[in-house]
N, C-alpha and C positions, 0 to 999 in steps of 0.2 A: 747671442741667441742661446748660449748654454742654460741659462736659467729657465727660459721658456721650455726647452726641450726637456729639462729635468722634470718641470711641472706636467708637462704632457704625459711623461712616462709614468709618472705618479698617478695620473688621472686613469690613464690605459691600464695600468696594474690593478687599479680598484675596480673597473669594469671587469677585467680579465678574472679576478678573484670572485667577484659576485656571479660570473657565469660558470666558473669552474672550468675555465680554460687557462692554457699558459700564453703569456705574452712573449713571443719569439723575439720581436724587434718592432720598435718605432722609430721612424726616421723621418726628419723634417728637411725637405729639400725646397731649394728655389726662395723667392721673395715676391713680395706684392701680390699680384694677381695670379701669379705662376707657382704660388706656394702650393706644395704637395706633402701631404702627411700620409705617410705609407705605414700601415700597422699590419704586422703578421701574426696570427694566433694559431694555435693548435692545442690538441689534446689526444690521449690515447685513443686510437681508432679514427682519428681525423676530425676535422671540422666540416660542417655542412654549409651551403650557400645561406641557409637561414640563421646559423650561428654569427657569420659575417655580417648579414644585415642587421641584426639585432645588436651586436657589438658596435657597428657604424652608429646606429640611432642613438645608443645610450652614450657612446664617448661623444659624438657630436652635440648632444644636449648639454653635457658636461662642459665642453669647451666653450660653447655659447654662453652658458651661465658665467663661468670664469673669464671670458673675453681676453684671452691669452693672445689670439691671433686678430690683430687689429684689421687686417685686409682679408679679403676673401680667399678662401683656400679649397683645395680637393681634398677630400679624406677618402683613402683607398683601404680597404680591409679585406685580406686574403689568407689563405692558408700557405704553409711554406712549400707545398708540393712534394713531389716524390724524392727529388734530389735537394732537399732541404739543407740549408747551411747550418753547421754546427758551431756554436759561438763560445762555448766554455765547458767546464767540468760536467755541469749538470746535463748538458746535451749528450756528452759523450757517454755519460753513465747510463742515460736512458736508451741509448743505442748501442749497448754491448752485444757483441756478436754480429754486428751488422757491418757491411762493407762500407768503407769510407775512402775518399781521395782527398789527400792534404798537399796543399801547395806551401812551400816554405820561404821564410824570408832569407835564411841561411841553409846552406846544405848540411845535411846529416848522412853520414857515411858517403859522401860524394854526390848524393841525390837531392835534387831540388823539389822532387814530390815523391809521395808514396801513396800507395793503394794497399789497404789491408784491412782485417777485421779487427774492430775495437776489442782488446782484451780487458782493459781497465782504465778508469781515469782517476788518476791521482791527483793530489792537492795542486801540483805545478806542472804536470805533464801527462799526456796520454800514451798507453802503450799499445801498439798494434801488433798483430800476428801477420808477418809477411813471408809466405813461403816456408812456414813452419819455424821462423825466426822471429823474437820479439825486438821491436824497435820503439824506443822512447822518444817521444817529441815534446819538447816545452810548450806550453801553450804560447808563450811570447814569441815563438818562433814561427807560429801558424800565421800564413798570410790568408789563407782560405780553406775552409774543410766543408766538405759536402757529403751527404750519402749518396752512394752509387745506387743506381737502379738495378734491382737483380730480377730477372725474368726467369 
């Protein structure tokens, strides 16, 4: 399914670029009638329901023309939400100064998870400020990273 997912990703990026939104994620799950294509988009200030509807309509039309998915499928387009996942250096750069929670594959300084403010997003690692101390975590060691909701 890799080639199909790559092509879907290309089409989704094309729609995102045309709408001026960021493609956060495109995930194909299931098979046959239970196939779900879940797409997440965002932009500075957030996306609206109308943005999601337009994206869904445009991507759905492109998928129908390309005929990539032979079976019926469900297309779901949404925003990442307040506690959005962070997937790479670009995400961390855009969220400098914000509070994040990172779960690790392997412990750093004896801990398997860290919560801190993003200080910087370097080429191969993110630097967090935790209780006045800088902690660096390699992207490859990140199992999951999400923005923390601050009230």
